[in-house]
N, C-alpha and C positions, 0 to 999 in steps of 0.2 A: 472336521465340521464344527463350527464354533460352538453348537448348541448342544453337542456331545459331551457326556461326563467323562473326566480323565479315565483312561483305560491303561492297560498293560502293554500295548502293542508297540512294537519297535516301527512298522512300518504300516501304511493304508492297505486295506485289501487289494487284490488285483482287481476285483470287479464288483459293483454294488448297484443295486437298483438306482434308477433315478429319483432324485430327493422330492421333487414336485410333482412328478406325474406317474410314479412307481404304485405299487399297490400298497404301499403303506400310508397314501392319501386317497384310497378308494373304500366304498362300502364292502367291497369283496373280501378286503384284507380284514376287515372286521369279522366276518363270516368264518375265514381260515382261522383267525384267532381264536374264535368261539369253539371251532372243532378241535384245536389243539389243546385248550383249556379244558373241555370236557374230556378228552380223551386222556388227561394228565390227572384229572379229578377221579374219573371212574377206576382206572388201573390201580393204585394204591389202595383204594376201598377192598380189593380182592386181595392184596399182598397182607394188610393187618388185620381185616376183618373175617378170612377164612378160618383162622384158628379159632374162633369163637364157636364155629359150627362143627368142630370135629366130635364131641359127644354125641350129637345129634346124627351126624353121618355114621358113626360107630353102631347106634342103636338100630338104624335102619339097614344097613349093609351088613352087619356083623364082622366088620373090619378088624383084624389083629391090629396090636398097636404098632408093629412095624409098617403095615401097608397104609395105615390110616395116617402116619405121620408124613408119609410122601404126598399127600393132599397138599401140604405146605412146601415141603423141600423140593418137590418136582417142578413147581412154578419158580421158585427162587434159583435154582439150579440152571434151569432153561433160560430164564430172565438174563441172570448174570452172563452165562455162557453164549447168547446171542448177540448182545447189545453192541458189541464193536462189530461184529459181522454185519449186522443190520445197518449201522452206519456206513460201512464199506460199500455194501450194495447200493445205497442210497446215492452214493457219488457216483457210481456206474449208471444206474437205471432212472435216478431221479428221485428227489424226497418226497414229492406229493405221492407217485405212483407207489414207492416203497410204504409210506404210511398207511394208503388205502389197503395194501396187500397184508400188512399187520393187522389194521382194524379188522379186515374181514376174517383172518385166523383167529383173532381174539373171539369175535361174534361166533363162529363156528364152535369153538372151544366151550364158550360159556352154554350154548345151547345144548351142546353133549353133556355138559356137567350138570344141568339142570333137569336132563330127562334121563340119565343112566341110573341103574340100581346095583351096577357093578364095581366095586372099589377099584378093580384095576383099570377100567375105562375111565373112571374118575381120575385115576393117577395121570393116566395118559392125556386126558382132557386138559388138566391142568399143566403138564409140561407144554402142550400147544399154546395154551394161553399164555405163558411165559415167553414163547417165542414171539408171538404176536405183540405182546406189551414191549418188548424190547425195541421193535420197529416203530411203535407209537412213539415211545421217549426218544430215542436217537433221532428220527425223522422229524417229530415235532419240533426240537430244538433247532434243527437245520432249518427248518422253513421259516420260524422266526426270525432266524439271523438273516435270512436273504430276502425277506420280504418287509422287513421294518428297518428303519435307520434312526440313528440318534436318540433323542428323548422317546420316541415311540418304540425303538427297541428295548431300551431301558424298562420300560413300562411294561412291554409285553414279557420280558423274561420275570420281571417281578410277580406278574400275575401268574405265569406258569409256575414259580416257586410256590405261591399262595395256593394254587389248586392242588399240586402234588402234595403239600403239607397238609392240606385241609383234607384230602382224600386219605392220607396216611393216619392222620390223628381220628378222624370220625369213623374210620373204617369199623372198629369193634362196635361203636354204638350204632351205627346204622345196621349191622349184620344182626347184632342181638335183638334189635326191635323186629325186624324181618323175620327172624328164626322164632322168636316168641309167639309171634301172631300167624305166620304163614309157613312156616317150615323152612329148613335148610335149603331146599332147591331154590327159593326165592331170592337168595343173595347174587345166584348165578343168572337168573332171570332179570335182576336189577342191571346187572353187568351188560347182558345182550342187549336190553333195551337202550343203556346209555351209548354202547358204541355203535349202535344201529343208527342212533342220531348223528354221530360222530361222522360216521361213513357218507350220511346224506349231505351233511354241511359241506364237508371236505370237497364231495363230488362238484357242488354247485360253485364253489369258490374258485375265483381265478387266482393264480400265483404267479410271481415274477418268473421272467426266463431264467431257467437254471444252466449254471456251469457244470457240465458234466466231464468226468474223465474218460473221454471216447477211446483213447489209446490204451487203456487199461482192460483187464478181462477178470473173470472172478478167480480168486486166489485159492486154489483149491487146496494144496499142500499148507499154506498158512491158515487158512479156515480149519482144517482138520486136525492139525498139532495144537492150535490155539484152544478150540472148543473143546478137544479131548484132555488136554493138560489142565484147564481150569476146571472141568468136570470132575475129573479124579480127585484133583486137590480138595474141592468143596464136598464132594462125595466123602474123601477119607475124615474130613473136619466134622461134618455130620454125624458119619458111623464111629468115630474115634471115642465118643461118649457110650457107646454100646459096647464096642469090641474091646475098647482098653487103647491107650494111646501108643502102648508098647506092644500092641498085638501084631502079629506078622501080615494080617491083612491091611491093617491101618498103614504101617510102615512101607508095605510094597505099593499101595495106592498114592502115597505120598511120593515115593521115589519115582514111578512111573509118570506121575503128574509134574514132578520138577523137569525130569528128562523131556518131556513133551513140549514143556514150555521154552526149555533151552533150544529144542531143534526149532521151535517157531521162531525165536529169535534170529537163528542162523539162517533160516529159510528167507525170513523177511529182508535181512540185510543183502541177501543175494539177488533180490528179484528187482526187475526194471520198475514194476508197477505193484508193489506190496499192497497187502490188505491194510497194513499199519505202517506209517512210515515213521521211523524212529528219530527222523530228524527233528520233529516236533518236540522230542525230549531233552534235546540239546539246550533248548531255552529252559533256564531253571525255574523260571516263572510258570511255564505249563506244569512242571513237576509240583511246584507249590500249590496250584490250582487243584490239581488232581489229589493231594494230600487234605485238603479241606472237607471233602464228603467222607474220606475214610476217617478224620477225627470225629465227624459228627456221627458216624456208626458206632463208634465206642461211647461217645458222650450221650447220645440222645436215643438212638433206635435199641440199643440194649435194655435202657430203662423203661422206654415204651413198650417193650415186650414183657419185662418181667415185674415191673412195679405193680401191675394190678393183680399179680398172683400174690405178691407181699401184702397188699391190701386185704385180698380175701383170707390169707392165712394168719398173719400177724394181727390185724384189725378186726377180723369176722365179718368183713363186708361181703354181701352178695356180689355175683359177677356184675349186675346191673349197676349196682352202687359204685363199686371200684371203677367201672367206666365212666361214669358221670364224674367223679373225681378227677379222672386223667384228664380231663377237659381243661382242668388248670394248667396243665403242661402243653396241650394240644391249640389251645385258642391262640396264643402268641403266635404260632405258625402261620395263622391267618393274616395277620397284621405284619409283622417283621419284613416279609419281603418286599412289600409295598413301601414300607418304612425305609428300607434299604435303597430301593430305587429312587425314594424321594431325597434322600440324603446325598446320593451320588450325583443327582442332577443338580444339585447345590454346590458340588465342586469338591466334596470329599473323595478322595481317593479310594477306590474299591479296595485296594489293600488294608487300609485303615478299617474299614467297616469289617472285612473278614477278619482281620486280627481280634476286633471286638467279640465276633461272634465265637472264635476260638477260645477266647478267655473265659466265656460264659461256660465252656465244658469243664473247664478247671474249677471255678468259683461255684458252680452249680451243684455238682455232685460232692465238692467239700462242705459246702454248707447242708447238704441233704444228710449228712452225717449226724443231725439231731434227731433223724427218725428213729421210732422205736415202737414196741408194743401199746405203750401208752401215750405216744404223740398223737397230737391232733392234725386235721388236713392245714389248719391254718398255721401251724408251725412250719410246715414244709412247703406252703404255697409259693414262697418268694422263690426259693431255689427251683422249684418246679417251673415257675414262668422263665426264669433266667435259662434253664435249659433248653424250654421250647423256643425261646427267642433267639437262642445262638443257632439252633437249626434253620429257623426261618430267615435270619439275617444273612445266610450264605447259600441257601438252597437253590435261588434263583440267580443270584450275582455270578456265582462260580461258572455256570454254563456260558452266560453271555460273555464274560472275561476270557474264558478259554477259547471261545469261537472267533473272537476279535485277535487272537495270536496266529490265526493261520488265514489262507486264503479261502475263497469261498468254495473252490471244487475240492477242499478237504473239509469242508464244514461239517458233513457228514460223520467222516471218521473222528474228528475231534469230540462231537457230541456222544458218539459212541465210546470213546475212550473214557469220558468222564462218567457217564452212566455205568459202563464196565467197572470202574473203579468204585463207584457208590454202591452199585448192587453186590457186587463181589465181596466188597469189605463188610456189607451189612450182613450177608450170609455168614461170613467168616467171624465177625465180632459177636454176633448172638451166639453161635454155636461154641465159641471160646468162653463167652460169659456163663451159658449154661452148664458146661463142663467143669469151669471152675468153680461155679456156685455149689454144684452138687459135691465137690471135693471137699470144699472149705466146710460146708455143712456136715459132712461125713466126720471130718475131723473133729467138729464142735461137740458132736453128739455120741460118739463112739462110748465112752463111760457110761452115759445114761443108757444107751441101748443095751450094753452089757449087763446093767444092773437090773433094767427093767423086763428085757426080754430073753435074756440067758446070752452065754457066750457064743451060742451057734448063730446067734442072728447076725445079719449083714448089715453093718452101718450104711455101707454105699447104697444098698437097695431101699434102706429107709429114707436115706437122705435124698434119693431120686423121688420118692413119693412126696416128701415134704416140699422140696423146691419146686414142685409140679402143682402145689395146693391140694395134695390129697392127704391132710393131716388126720382125718378119721381114719383111713386105711393105715396108714403109718402108726398110729396109736394103739390099733387092733392087735399090733405084735405082744403087747404086754397084757399080763391078766387084767380082767374086768375090774378089779377094785383098784388097779394102780393106774389106769388109763388116763384119767384126770391129769395126775401129776407129770406122766410120761408125756402127754400131749403138751403142757406147759413147758417142759424141759426141751422138747423138740422146736416149739416156737422160739425159745430163748436162744438155742444153737443156731436156728436158720437166721434169726435176727443178727446174730453175731457175724455170720457168714456174709450177710448182705453188707454189713460194714466193711468187713475186709475186701469186699468187690469194689466199694466204693473208693478205697484207697487205691485200688488198682486203678480204677477209670480215672482218678485225680492224677495218678502218675503218668497214665498213658497219655491223658490230653495235655499235661504240662509239656511232656517231651516232643509232642506232635504240634504243639503251639509254637514252642521256639523254632522247631525245624522249619514250619511254613512261614513264619515272619521273615526268617533269615532269606528263604527262597524268593520270596516277593519282594524283596528290596529292590528298588529301581537301579540297573546299572547306570554307568557313566553316561552311555548313549541316550538314555530314557528319561535321565535326571532332569528336571525342570530347571531352566535357565533364567537367571534374574534379569 
């Protein structure tokens, strides 16, 4: 199509909606777009905003630290494990139908979360919400791919990226305001109302006829081994920081998880209609596109999670003030996806835009090394903007380009694959970052801990308190007369550990950027001819 931006596809899709009379030209398609965008806005607010509510939840329910953490972990695990399965089910039963089922599940989970006083039921509800969220994201992208064409499709995916990024970035701010004024339950009421509107909009919107895989059936062996393997791997990473990375339980979970994923690959290669068609990975460009959100998980999501704690600990900011300062990094997420779509429409190859976004994950963390206890927000504003822009430039573009590489009947699976990589890598990256930050902090403060608190004090335990913002509790290990000096030494060690982690992020970003750029290079068959 002449008005379409350059893309990575080697051949046109098997089937497309009609350009002039299809849903992309009707008011109903705008209703469908509004439903998808609202869903992609609401879901991420629950991802990034729920953590703010944990202290209030603990106070109301009397939850222990272990059960409390699963309010966040249960959602992330279920989200990551269900995304690929949801995409596969969408190809079998229909994108719109599966989207509505997921939205209904998310709505029911939000209501349960808002009304329960049991931490166990809350954890279960959060897992259900993760399952519903997986269907919303997987099927949302597939619906946009099959209901929009050309420039309209580029704009739709740019808006989807903007909505997802806006929800992720503003989640802590929205949740904090609601909790301060009305209590932690209201964040789930907010989710329920928003998704209720989504259900109404998608129910009244007409969508394009869908190309389904009628000859296929539910891949029970593949679904079981994939979900089980990924669940055990992420669970091992989450618990590794608690049990120890060399603990028998951690190693056992990792081993069983790897075995199950190996079985999944073997099963899928032998099935006539697999849940995941590994043939899509024969195209190295698809592999490169999948690696883009993985890079963003290390370069953006880790800092989105841990920089507010640094601001509270090293700069002495309140939670609210730290949240407001993080807007410097999250505001570019609103602008960059639309900018990426605008640039692509004017003839810039998507691979060049993605390469630029990845370079920001190298330049941004490297520049952020100027941060310190005495640094001002102004001194780190530019690197924070670059990091946020890096995330925003790629977040919507990747999904659209990945879906261009597959036929319409596999669009749900492809969308699920991208989101599985995105969500799984986020859970893994955040877990690794947190574990390494605590380890580096412990190594930096060991001498100070032994001098101030005695040789019997555990530096790792104190480092865990420091890296989670509990500086007062950590300083209490020293005698009262020395607590001020001890707190200063703890903050200094924590700051040094953060700088080490920034170097790790720079190295990871550089390696992944080089890899992705090489994978996305056009082949001889796709290179433009003069």
